[in-house]
C-alpha positions as CSV (number, residue, x, y, z in Angstrom):
1,M,0.0,0.0,0.0
2,L,2.8,2.4,0.9
3,S,4.4,1.9,-2.5
4,M,1.2,3.3,-4.0
5,N,1.2,6.3,-1.6
6,V,-1.7,4.8,0.3
7,V,-1.5,5.1,4.0
8,P,-3.2,2.2,5.8
9,D,-6.0,3.2,8.2
10,I,-7.9,1.2,10.9
11,R,-10.1,-0.4,8.2
12,S,-7.1,-1.6,6.3
13,Y,-5.5,-3.1,9.4
14,N,-8.8,-4.7,10.5
15,A,-9.2,-6.4,7.1
16,K,-5.7,-7.8,7.3
17,L,-6.2,-8.8,11.0
18,E,-9.4,-10.7,10.1
19,G,-7.6,-12.5,7.2
20,L,-4.8,-13.5,9.6
21,A,-7.4,-14.8,12.1
22,V,-9.1,-16.8,9.5
23,K,-5.7,-18.4,8.5
24,K,-5.1,-19.0,12.3
25,K,-1.9,-16.9,12.3
26,M,-2.0,-15.7,15.9
27,N,1.6,-14.4,16.1
28,E,1.3,-12.4,13.0
29,D,-2.1,-11.0,14.2
30,I,-0.4,-9.9,17.5
31,E,2.5,-8.4,15.6
32,L,0.1,-6.4,13.5
33,I,-1.6,-5.0,16.5
34,E,1.7,-4.0,17.9
35,E,2.6,-2.3,14.6
36,M,-0.7,-0.4,14.7
37,R,0.1,0.8,18.2
38,S,3.6,1.9,17.2
39,K,2.0,4.0,14.4
40,T,-0.5,5.5,16.9
41,I,-3.4,3.7,15.3
42,Q,-5.6,2.7,18.2
43,P,-7.0,-0.9,17.7
44,D,-10.7,-0.9,18.0
45,M,-13.1,-3.7,18.9
46,F,-12.9,-5.3,15.5
47,S,-9.1,-5.4,15.8
48,I,-9.2,-7.0,19.2
49,N,-11.9,-9.4,18.2
50,S,-9.6,-10.7,15.4
51,V,-7.0,-11.4,18.0
52,F,-9.6,-13.1,20.2
53,K,-10.5,-15.4,17.3
54,C,-6.9,-16.4,17.1
55,F,-6.7,-17.3,20.8
56,V,-9.9,-19.3,20.5
57,N,-8.6,-21.2,17.5
58,D,-5.4,-21.9,19.4
59,G,-7.3,-22.9,22.6
60,N,-5.3,-20.3,24.5
61,L,-7.5,-19.3,27.4
62,E,-4.8,-17.6,29.5
63,E,-3.6,-15.3,26.8
64,L,-7.2,-14.5,25.8
65,K,-7.9,-13.5,29.4
66,Q,-4.9,-11.2,29.5
67,W,-5.9,-9.5,26.3
68,Y,-9.5,-9.2,27.6
69,D,-8.2,-7.5,30.8
70,D,-6.1,-5.1,28.7
71,M,-9.1,-4.4,26.4
72,E,-11.2,-3.5,29.4
73,K,-8.6,-1.0,30.4
74,S,-8.5,0.5,26.9
75,C,-11.2,2.4,25.1
76,C,-12.6,-0.6,23.3
77,G,-15.0,-2.4,25.5
78,V,-17.2,-5.4,24.9
79,H,-19.2,-5.5,21.7
80,R,-21.9,-7.9,20.6
81,G,-19.3,-9.7,18.4
82,T,-16.9,-10.0,21.3
83,F,-19.7,-11.8,23.3
84,G,-20.2,-14.2,20.4
85,I,-16.5,-15.1,20.3
86,L,-15.7,-15.3,24.0
87,V,-18.8,-16.8,25.7
88,P,-18.8,-20.2,23.9
89,F,-15.0,-20.6,24.4
90,L,-15.2,-19.6,28.1
91,C,-18.0,-22.1,28.7
92,E,-16.0,-24.8,26.9
93,K,-13.0,-24.1,29.1
94,G,-15.1,-23.9,32.2
95,D,-14.5,-20.2,33.0
96,L,-18.1,-19.4,33.8
97,E,-17.2,-16.4,36.0
98,I,-16.0,-14.3,33.1
99,A,-18.7,-15.6,30.9
100,L,-21.3,-14.4,33.4
101,K,-19.6,-11.1,33.7
102,L,-19.7,-10.7,29.9
103,C,-23.5,-11.5,30.0
104,K,-24.2,-8.9,32.6
105,E,-22.3,-6.3,30.6
106,I,-23.9,-7.2,27.3
107,F,-27.4,-7.1,28.9
108,S,-26.7,-3.8,30.5
109,K,-26.0,-2.4,27.1
110,R,-29.2,-4.0,25.8
111,Y,-27.6,-5.8,22.9
112,L,-29.6,-8.4,21.0
113,V,-28.0,-11.8,21.8
114,N,-28.2,-15.1,19.9
115,E,-30.2,-17.5,22.1
116,E,-27.8,-20.3,21.3
117,L,-25.0,-18.5,23.0
118,L,-27.1,-18.0,26.1
119,Q,-28.2,-21.6,26.0
120,G,-24.6,-22.7,26.0
121,L,-23.9,-20.7,29.1
122,V,-27.1,-22.0,30.9
123,D,-26.1,-25.5,30.0
124,S,-22.7,-25.1,31.4
125,L,-24.1,-23.6,34.6
126,V,-26.5,-26.5,35.0
127,R,-23.7,-29.0,34.5
128,L,-21.7,-27.3,37.2
129,S,-24.7,-27.2,39.5
130,L,-25.4,-30.9,39.0
131,F,-21.7,-31.7,39.5
132,C,-21.7,-29.7,42.8
133,S,-24.9,-31.4,43.9
134,F,-23.4,-34.8,43.2
135,L,-20.3,-34.0,45.2
136,E,-22.4,-32.7,48.1
137,S,-24.5,-35.8,48.1
138,R,-21.4,-37.9,48.3
139,K,-19.8,-35.6,50.9
140,L,-16.9,-35.0,48.5
141,S,-15.1,-31.7,47.7
142,V,-12.8,-30.6,45.0
143,F,-12.7,-27.0,46.1
């Protein structure tokens, strides 16, 4: 782009980030975010969602949580698309605390939410409740 005297903007970067996420190129996605920041182009929710997709594809819960914490501190914030990326993954990994926190935030913003996502969270909570009830009935504890 630069060879044609076109300066990339946030939309250009987001398109490239999304392409890297689809190709599951997490390291390149992160490097591109860092490049954006070095050029004082602030990543937006679409930029960060692309990185989240990479972490989900890689099964990397800890790195995703770190980036989520950083995102909360920045200007981005949770978006409807973020919810759709994170909640199923958090439920799959058993991190229901953050999944519930996301739900509360998304509801407070009155976003329309896909019922399948909510059903996944409810199912995970029910499984946890049944497991805890089973342990209690057997006088066992894992906590």
